[in-house]
VOMAR-848927 format. One line per 8 residues: number of its first residue (from 0); their letters; for each residue x, y, z negated of N, C-alpha, C. Coordinates in steps of 0.05 Angstrom, whole numbers. Example, Ala and Ser with C-alpha at 12.3 -4.5 7.8 and 13.67 -1.06 7.14 Angstrom:
// residues 2
0> as> 264:-114:-156:246:-90:-156:264:-66:-156  257:-45:-142:273:-21:-143:258:1:-157;
//
This chain:
// residues 179
0> mkirissp> 194:-266:227:197:-238:236:217:-223:210  224:-207:210:243:-194:185:230:-167:179  237:-158:156:225:-137:145:253:-124:129  249:-99:129:276:-82:118:257:-76:93  267:-86:65:260:-77:37:290:-61:26  278:-48:3:298:-34:-10:315:-40:-31  294:-61:-45:310:-73:-67:297:-93:-70  307:-119:-88:291:-145:-96:260:-136:-102;
8> iaydsivd> 246:-158:-93:219:-162:-100:210:-160:-138  195:-147:-142:186:-142:-174:166:-161:-172  168:-185:-195:142:-196:-201:123:-189:-222  132:-162:-236:117:-163:-259:111:-130:-263  100:-117:-242:96:-93:-248:68:-88:-258  68:-66:-274:41:-63:-286:33:-35:-279  44:-18:-267:40:4:-257:34:17:-223  37:-9:-207:30:-10:-181:3:-19:-176;
16> gpglrmvv> -12:-11:-188:-48:-21:-189:-49:-34:-205  -76:-49:-211:-85:-61:-237:-77:-91:-239  -70:-97:-267:-54:-123:-269:-25:-126:-265  -23:-150:-269:6:-157:-260:15:-162:-232  29:-152:-220:33:-154:-190:56:-156:-181  64:-165:-166:86:-167:-147:85:-142:-127  107:-129:-123:113:-106:-104:137:-113:-85  128:-106:-62:150:-103:-42:156:-75:-34;
24> wtqgcihn> 178:-69:-38:191:-37:-32:203:-32:-7  188:-27:16:196:-24:43:219:-2:38  243:-4:55:258:20:63:246:27:83  255:52:85:248:75:106:228:93:103  230:119:100:207:136:103:212:163:115  191:175:127:198:196:146:189:222:131  173:219:108:155:239:95:172:264:83  197:254:67:207:270:53:201:293:36;
32> ckechnpq> 180:267:22:165:291:2:185:301:-27  175:321:-27:198:338:-52:195:319:-80  217:314:-90:221:300:-111:206:270:-109  210:258:-95:196:232:-90:211:215:-107  194:193:-117:197:177:-140:219:156:-131  218:153:-102:238:131:-94:251:139:-71  265:162:-73:290:173:-48:304:156:-39  314:135:-50:329:115:-52:327:100:-20;
40> thdlcggy> 301:99:-17:283:82:3:281:98:31  292:124:30:286:138:58:300:135:76  320:123:76:345:116:99:328:94:107  329:104:139:314:83:160:327:56:160  357:63:158:373:40:161:382:29:135  380:38:113:387:34:86:373:1:75  375:-5:55:367:-27:44:374:-54:63  362:-72:61:370:-100:70:344:-115:89;
48> evdteevt> 349:-128:109:333:-148:120:328:-177:103  309:-179:105:301:-209:93:275:-213:119  272:-245:120:256:-257:136:223:-257:116  205:-251:139:177:-248:124:171:-275:101  184:-297:120:177:-323:109:188:-324:79  213:-310:77:221:-311:52:196:-303:35  194:-276:39:164:-263:19:147:-285:18  133:-295:36:103:-309:45:114:-337:19;
56> nkiktlkl> 134:-347:19:140:-370:8:142:-360:-22  149:-339:-33:149:-327:-57:117:-330:-67  106:-312:-51:75:-301:-60:60:-331:-61  74:-357:-56:56:-383:-54:64:-400:-83  80:-385:-97:90:-395:-126:78:-378:-144  64:-351:-135:58:-337:-156:34:-349:-176  39:-345:-199:21:-361:-216:-2:-332:-233  12:-318:-245:0:-297:-268:-11:-270:-250;
64> qrgitlsg> -5:-264:-230:-1:-248:-214:-33:-240:-203  -44:-211:-206:-71:-206:-197:-69:-199:-168  -46:-195:-161:-42:-182:-131:-13:-175:-121  -11:-167:-95:16:-154:-86:8:-125:-82  29:-109:-83:29:-81:-74:51:-73:-52  51:-61:-31:65:-56:-12:70:-30:-21  99:-18:-28:102:6:-29:129:13:-12  140:37:-22:164:41:-5:182:63:-22;
72> gepflqpe> 194:76:-3:198:78:37:161:79:36  159:80:66:135:81:78:130:54:94  112:41:84:100:9:90:94:11:117  78:32:127:62:37:152:79:36:175  107:36:170:135:40:190:144:13:196  128:-8:183:133:-39:187:106:-54:185  86:-45:201:61:-57:200:60:-90:205  76:-99:218:72:-121:234:81:-144:211;
80> aleeiake> 101:-133:203:115:-155:176:101:-151:155  86:-133:149:74:-128:126:47:-141:128  34:-139:151:10:-155:158:12:-186:155  36:-192:163:38:-227:155:44:-233:123  54:-213:114:58:-208:78:27:-214:66  14:-192:71:-12:-189:64:-35:-210:73  -30:-225:89:-50:-247:104:-35:-270:77  -17:-270:81:-7:-294:61:-17:-288:29;
88> aknnnldv> -19:-262:17:-27:-258:-7:-56:-256:-1  -78:-253:13:-99:-262:17:-105:-292:14  -95:-303:29:-92:-331:32:-92:-345:5  -81:-327:-11:-75:-340:-44:-90:-324:-64  -110:-316:-47:-136:-302:-69:-121:-278:-84  -100:-265:-75:-88:-245:-89:-107:-218:-75  -100:-193:-93:-115:-174:-81:-86:-151:-68  -92:-141:-51:-68:-125:-37:-76:-92:-33;
96> wsytgftf> -53:-82:-51:-54:-52:-54:-31:-45:-33  -34:-14:-26:-13:-2:-9:-9:24:-17  15:35:-22:16:63:-17:23:79:12  20:98:22:28:102:47:30:136:37  46:147:56:49:183:54:25:188:74  16:171:98:5:175:117:-23:188:103  -48:189:112:-72:196:111:-81:172:123  -101:163:114:-123:139:126:-129:147:159;
104> eqlldtkn> -136:174:158:-146:189:178:-122:185:202  -99:188:196:-68:196:209:-63:158:215  -69:150:204:-64:120:208:-75:108:236  -108:112:233:-124:104:256:-131:122:280  -117:146:274:-120:171:298:-112:158:328  -139:165:344:-126:152:371:-106:163:384  -95:183:373:-69:192:389:-42:175:378  -46:164:354:-25:151:339:-18:121:353;
112> pdrfknln> 10:112:368:1:93:385:12:73:369  15:75:342:14:50:325:-18:45:312  -37:52:319:-62:51:309:-69:23:306  -70:12:326:-74:-22:326:-59:-40:314  -40:-34:308:-24:-44:288:-30:-40:260  -28:-12:255:-36:0:229:-70:-10:223  -86:-11:241:-111:-27:236:-110:-55:227  -94:-72:244:-92:-96:234:-82:-101:210;
120> llkqidil> -59:-80:198:-51:-89:164:-75:-76:148  -89:-52:158:-113:-43:140:-132:-68:136  -137:-84:154:-152:-102:153:-154:-126:133  -121:-124:118:-110:-148:102:-107:-131:76  -111:-104:74:-114:-82:47:-143:-78:34  -138:-80:6:-162:-79:-6:-159:-56:-12  -138:-36:-24:-138:-13:-33:-114:-4:-23  -121:25:-11:-99:41:-5:-96:66:-17;
128> vdgkfels> -71:76:-27:-66:103:-42:-57:120:-17  -68:145:-5:-61:151:13:-49:181:6  -29:191:26:-25:217:24:4:222:13  17:248:23:44:249:13:41:258:-19  62:255:-32:61:265:-61:68:294:-52  54:309:-68:58:347:-70:61:351:-98  89:365:-98:98:370:-127:79:389:-135  65:410:-126:52:429:-135:30:413:-141;
136> kkdftlkf> 17:389:-140:-6:378:-144:-4:355:-161  23:352:-172:30:331:-186:13:329:-217  9:309:-228:-9:305:-248:-9:283:-261  5:275:-285:11:260:-304:-16:249:-313  -38:258:-314:-62:240:-319:-75:220:-308  -66:224:-274:-80:204:-258:-67:181:-252  -82:162:-256:-81:137:-255:-76:123:-220  -50:112:-222:-40:98:-195:-33:114:-173;
144> rgssnqri> -31:144:-181:-19:161:-164:-8:182:-174  13:202:-157:29:218:-175:17:253:-166  1:252:-147:-10:278:-145:-32:283:-134  -56:297:-141:-84:301:-138:-98:303:-112  -75:306:-95:-86:301:-67:-93:275:-50  -79:254:-68:-74:231:-59:-101:214:-67  -111:200:-50:-133:184:-54:-132:156:-54  -151:146:-78:-146:116:-78:-174:106:-56;
152> idvqkslk> -167:90:-36:-190:88:-17:-197:52:-19  -220:46:-22:-227:20:-15:-231:14:14  -211:5:26:-204:1:52:-229:-10:64  -233:-38:61:-256:-56:65:-277:-40:69  -290:-28:50:-311:-7:56:-312:13:72  -287:27:74:-279:44:89:-285:37:121  -275:18:126:-277:-1:151:-302:-4:160  -315:-18:137:-343:-25:148:-365:-3:156;
160> ykkimlve> -362:17:134:-379:38:138:-367:66:151  -344:59:167:-332:80:184:-331:106:173  -321:113:146:-322:133:135:-301:124:104  -292:150:99:-273:139:65:-289:144:47  -285:113:37:-299:109:6:-277:107:-12  -278:125:-26:-263:130:-52:-274:109:-73  -246:97:-85:-262:75:-105:-277:90:-128  -270:118:-134:-285:130:-161:-318:132:-148;
168> eymqqelc> -316:142:-126:-342:147:-114:-358:122:-115  -356:103:-98:-371:77:-98:-372:67:-125  -355:60:-144:-355:58:-169:-382:69:-180  -381:96:-184:-403:106:-191:-431:104:-186  -429:103:-157:-454:100:-146:-461:70:-142  -448:47:-150:-457:24:-152:-467:19:-187  -459:41:-201:-468:43:-235:-489:55:-230  -502:74:-214:-525:85:-215:-543:71:-206;
176> ear> -539:55:-185:-559:38:-170:-568:12:-186  -547:5:-211:-547:-15:-230:-570:-9:-245  -577:19:-254:-591:25:-277:-623:27:-266;
//
């Protein structure tokens, strides 16, 4: 299977999720967020294609990384290829983060023709940072996101409980229960 990426894979990111991370920057985005951090990734025909097997083979060689991050561009424009990559990461005991300009609800909306492909990818993702970047809500104090409308979602808990479980909320809840 092929995946269109915008640039070579990074192996040492410390800003795209916790710990040392491998990052796959997908090519192609339809959101056109004003002052996007990665505007070079917007062109749907830009970047270049690689075999997903090339990426999964690189995952197998990782030693110091805590996880991988799927960024872009818009990862959910290529859910099948990224599902394969994310599965390999999980098989290698790596956590998987993904960024998307879509909301969690949009990805799973019954009117979305790709919702089953999106669900299959979401089943492999631990943390999803969702929502478009909004310049009017830009905030440099936020961790792992650019604007305050974006949410950091625990995907597996959200799928299990069939409601959005924000990382901050459930961590606070677990701390209270431990007391």
